[in-house]
C-alpha positions in Angstrom: 28.5 55.5 8.7 31.1 54.7 5.7 33.9 52.8 6.6 37.3 54.2 6.2 39.9 52.6 3.9 43.3 54.3 4.9 45.4 54.1 1.2 49.3 54.4 2.5 51.9 54.7 -0.4 55.0 56.1 1.8 56.3 56.0 5.6 55.9 59.6 6.3 51.9 59.1 5.8 52.1 56.2 7.8 53.9 58.0 10.4 51.3 60.9 10.3 48.4 58.4 10.6 49.9 56.0 13.3 48.8 58.3 16.5 45.3 58.3 15.4 45.4 54.2 14.4 46.9 53.4 17.8 44.0 55.7 19.5 41.6 53.9 17.8 42.9 50.5 18.9 43.5 51.5 22.5 39.5 52.3 22.8 38.9 49.0 21.4 35.9 47.1 20.1 33.5 49.8 21.2 35.0 52.2 18.7 35.1 49.6 15.9 31.6 48.7 16.5 30.5 52.2 15.1 33.8 53.0 12.9 35.3 50.3 10.8 38.4 50.8 9.2 41.1 49.0 7.2 44.8 49.8 6.0 46.0 48.9 2.7 49.7 49.6 2.2 52.4 48.9 0.0 56.1 47.3 0.6 57.5 50.6 1.7 55.2 51.0 4.2 55.3 47.4 5.5 59.2 47.9 6.3 58.6 51.1 8.3 55.5 49.3 10.1 57.8 46.2 11.0 60.2 48.3 12.3 57.9 50.8 14.4 56.6 46.9 15.7 53.0 47.6 14.2 51.6 44.5 13.8 48.2 44.3 15.3 46.1 46.8 13.3 43.6 45.6 10.3 46.7 46.0 7.5 46.4 44.6 4.1 49.4 44.4 2.0 48.1 45.4 -1.6 49.4 43.1 -4.8 48.2 43.2 -7.9 45.2 40.9 -8.1 43.8 42.5 -4.4 40.5 43.7 -4.8 39.0 45.9 -2.0 37.8 44.4 1.5 34.9 42.6 1.3 33.6 44.4 4.2 33.5 47.5 2.2 30.6 47.9 -0.5 31.1 50.1 -3.7 29.8 54.1 -2.6 29.3 52.5 0.9 32.6 53.9 2.3 35.5 56.5 1.7 39.4 56.6 1.1 42.0 58.4 3.1 45.5 58.2 1.9 48.8 59.5 1.0 49.7 62.2 -1.7 52.9 61.0 -3.1 53.6 59.3 -6.7 53.2 55.4 -5.3 51.4 53.3 -7.8 48.9 52.1 -4.8 47.8 55.7 -5.0 46.9 55.7 -8.6 45.3 52.3 -8.6 42.9 53.3 -5.6 42.2 56.9 -6.7 41.1 55.3 -10.1 38.7 52.9 -8.0 37.8 55.7 -6.2 36.7 57.3 -9.4 35.2 54.5 -10.9 33.0 53.9 -7.7 32.1 57.6 -6.9 33.8 57.3 -3.7 35.3 60.7 -1.7 38.9 60.7 -1.4 41.0 62.6 1.2 44.6 62.9 0.4 47.1 63.7 3.0 50.0 66.5 2.5 52.1 65.9 5.9 54.8 68.7 5.0 54.9 72.1 3.4 55.7 72.0 0.0 54.5 70.1 -3.4 50.6 70.7 -3.3 49.8 70.9 -7.0 52.2 68.4 -8.2 51.5 65.9 -5.3 47.7 65.6 -6.3 47.6 66.6 -10.0 50.5 64.9 -11.4 50.5 61.7 -9.4 46.9 60.9 -10.3 44.1 63.6 -11.6 42.3 66.6 -10.8 40.3 66.7 -7.6 36.5 66.0 -7.7 33.6 67.3 -5.7 33.6 65.9 -2.2 37.3 65.4 -2.2 39.5 67.0 0.4 43.1 68.0 0.8 44.5 67.6 4.4 47.0 70.4 5.3 49.1 70.8 8.2 48.5 74.5 9.1 47.4 78.2 7.9 50.7 78.5 6.2 50.5 75.2 4.4 46.7 76.4 3.3 47.6 79.5 1.8 50.8 78.0 0.0 48.3 75.4 -1.5 45.7 78.3 -2.5 48.9 79.9 -4.2 49.7 76.9 -6.2 46.2 76.6 -7.5 44.1 74.3 -5.4 40.6 75.6 -4.3 39.8 76.6 -0.8 36.8 74.0 -1.1 39.1 71.2 -0.9 41.5 72.5 1.6 41.1 71.4 5.3 43.8 71.9 8.1 44.4 69.1 10.3 47.8 69.3 11.9 50.4 66.6 11.8 50.0 64.2 14.7 53.5 62.4 13.8 54.7 65.8 15.2 52.3 66.6 17.8 54.0 64.1 20.4 57.6 64.7 19.8 59.2 65.9 22.9 62.6 67.3 23.1 65.7 64.8 24.2 68.1 64.9 26.3 71.1 66.8 25.1 73.7 64.8 23.2 77.3 65.2 21.6 77.2 67.5 19.1 79.8 66.1 16.9 77.5 62.9 16.8 75.7 63.7 13.7 72.9 62.1 11.4 72.7 62.6 8.0 69.3 61.9 6.5 68.8 60.8 2.9 65.5 60.7 0.5 64.9 60.0 -2.9 65.4 63.2 -4.3 66.5 62.3 -7.9 63.6 60.1 -8.5 60.9 62.7 -7.9 63.0 65.9 -8.9 65.9 64.6 -11.2 68.7 67.4 -11.3 66.0 70.6 -11.2 66.9 71.4 -7.4 70.8 71.8 -8.1 71.2 68.9 -5.7 70.3 65.1 -5.4 70.7 62.7 -2.5 74.1 61.7 -3.9 75.5 65.0 -4.1 74.7 66.0 -1.1 75.9 62.9 0.8 79.4 63.5 -1.3 79.6 66.8 -0.1 78.8 65.9 3.2 81.5 63.1 3.4 84.2 65.2 2.1 83.6 67.6 5.1 83.8 64.7 7.4 87.1 63.9 5.8 88.2 67.6 5.6 87.2 68.8 8.8 87.1 65.6 11.4 87.4 67.9 14.4 83.8 68.4 13.8 82.9 64.9 13.7 83.2 62.0 16.1 80.2 59.5 15.0 78.6 60.0 11.9 75.4 58.0 11.5 73.5 57.3 7.8 69.8 57.3 7.8 68.7 55.6 4.3 65.0 57.0 3.0 62.4 53.8 2.9 62.2 54.7 -0.7 65.5 55.3 -1.2 67.4 55.0 -4.4 70.9 55.4 -3.0 73.0 52.4 -1.6 73.7 53.0 2.0 77.3 53.5 2.6 77.8 49.9 4.5 81.6 49.7 3.7 82.2 52.9 5.2 84.1 52.2 8.4 83.3 56.1 9.5 80.0 55.6 9.0 76.9 53.9 11.4 74.0 52.6 8.9 70.8 52.8 11.0 67.7 50.9 10.1 65.6 53.9 12.1 66.3 57.5 11.5 63.5 58.6 14.3 65.8 56.0 17.1 68.8 57.3 16.1 67.9 60.9 17.0 68.0 59.3 20.4 71.9 58.9 19.8 73.0 62.4 18.2 73.2 65.9 19.0 73.1 67.3 15.3 70.7 66.3 12.6 71.7 67.3 8.6 69.3 66.4 5.7 67.5 68.0 3.0 64.1 68.2 3.5 62.8 65.6 4.7 60.1 65.3 7.2 62.9 63.5 9.5 64.5 66.8 9.5 61.8 68.0 11.3 61.6 65.7 13.7 65.1 66.3 14.6 64.3 69.8 15.0 61.2 69.1 17.6 63.4 66.7 19.3 65.7 69.7 19.9 68.7 68.8 17.6 70.6 71.0 16.2 69.4 70.9 13.0 71.0 71.5 9.5 69.3 71.6 5.7 72.0 71.0 3.5 71.0 71.2 -0.1 74.5 72.2 -1.9 74.3 74.3 -5.2 70.4 74.4 -4.3 68.4 76.4 -7.1 64.8 77.7 -7.1 62.7 77.4 -3.7 63.9 75.9 -0.6 61.7 73.1 -0.4 62.8 72.9 3.4 59.7 75.1 5.2 61.5 75.5 8.4 64.5 76.3 6.3 62.0 79.2 4.2 61.0 80.6 7.6 64.3 80.7 9.0 63.6 78.1 11.9 66.4 76.1 10.2 69.5 76.5 9.2 70.2 76.2 5.5 73.3 75.4 3.8 73.9 75.7 0.3 77.7 75.4 0.3 80.3 73.1 2.0 81.5 76.3 3.7 77.9 77.2 5.0 77.6 73.5 6.3 80.7 73.5 8.4 79.9 77.3 9.3 76.5 76.0 10.7 78.3 72.9 12.4 80.4 75.3 14.2 77.3 77.1 16.0 74.7 76.0 18.5 71.4 76.8 16.7 69.4 78.2 19.6 66.0 78.4 17.6 62.6 78.8 19.6 60.3 76.5 18.2 56.8 77.8 20.3 55.2 79.0 16.9 55.9 75.6 15.2 54.5 73.4 18.5 51.6 75.7 18.8 50.1 74.9 15.4 50.7 70.9 16.0 48.7 70.8 19.5 45.7 68.8 18.9 46.6 67.1 15.8 45.4 63.8 16.4 42.2 65.4 17.7 41.7 67.5 14.4 42.3 64.4 12.4 39.9 62.1 14.2 37.4 64.8 14.0 37.7 65.4 10.4 37.3 61.7 9.7 34.3 61.4 11.7 33.0 64.3 9.7 34.3 62.9 6.3 32.8 59.7 6.5 29.2 61.3 6.1 30.4 62.7 3.0 28.0 62.2 0.0 29.4 62.3 -3.3 27.7 64.1 -6.5 26.6 61.6 -8.9 28.3 62.2 -12.2 
């Protein structure tokens, strides 16, 4: 069986894979004897894993002169990797194409399927797979032109294990940033900067709706955190901050869904948004979407009682499905060009 090389260029994909990696580490040497695996990461993911206290796994930090691990011979392994726009992905996809190595790309949320794959690298090849969360994502990916033969429903392990947290003060609010401008420019009608400025204006104009305000920078964020604002507490881990807040306000980051599953009142704030709502839970009405400051204020004045049973049901068994997929994927034989 082929060894697996995990290539991870964004923190969200590391979170997606962590439950599987931890399972394999718990199972110990017996599993390692029949399934060899290594992880190659960039600096962004390294910082995330450090915050999550991950240090006991077969991790290699990518650098310019890094060659593939010596334990892996060309054409005898497969790659499972993130699907963003990280240079590390392009580097290893080029190597995969050169060596005729099968590649599985992970799309850990519900938007940008075609864009993540084609614009960040090149067209898919025979033997490749694209992992999506559920049937909803499967159908959206098909609609964006990804052929059914490439698609595989695998769930979302990072969200499978999230449990509802004890209630907290609804006026203690976490704002979640993400690098919108870098990847979308002004095309969405808003950026992380404009969303934060509108949110901060709401804090100033409606102080009775806010007690503590937390700011969670994205691991790949371009916006400077408001470290000099006495009203704002900058956190190093948005996931940990969910323990201390009753409300989450973000755009469409995966951490917004983390907050939803943790039982927090969750609002997708997209001021002056145009076009498609990239927050899938907003598209289906599970998360409140606010496109103006007044809509944000209205959402902050009401308790969101949305039921999450349908979302939770598609997440059950995600880690099992991912493990089963990896077991099958290592048997893939690529067609020679």
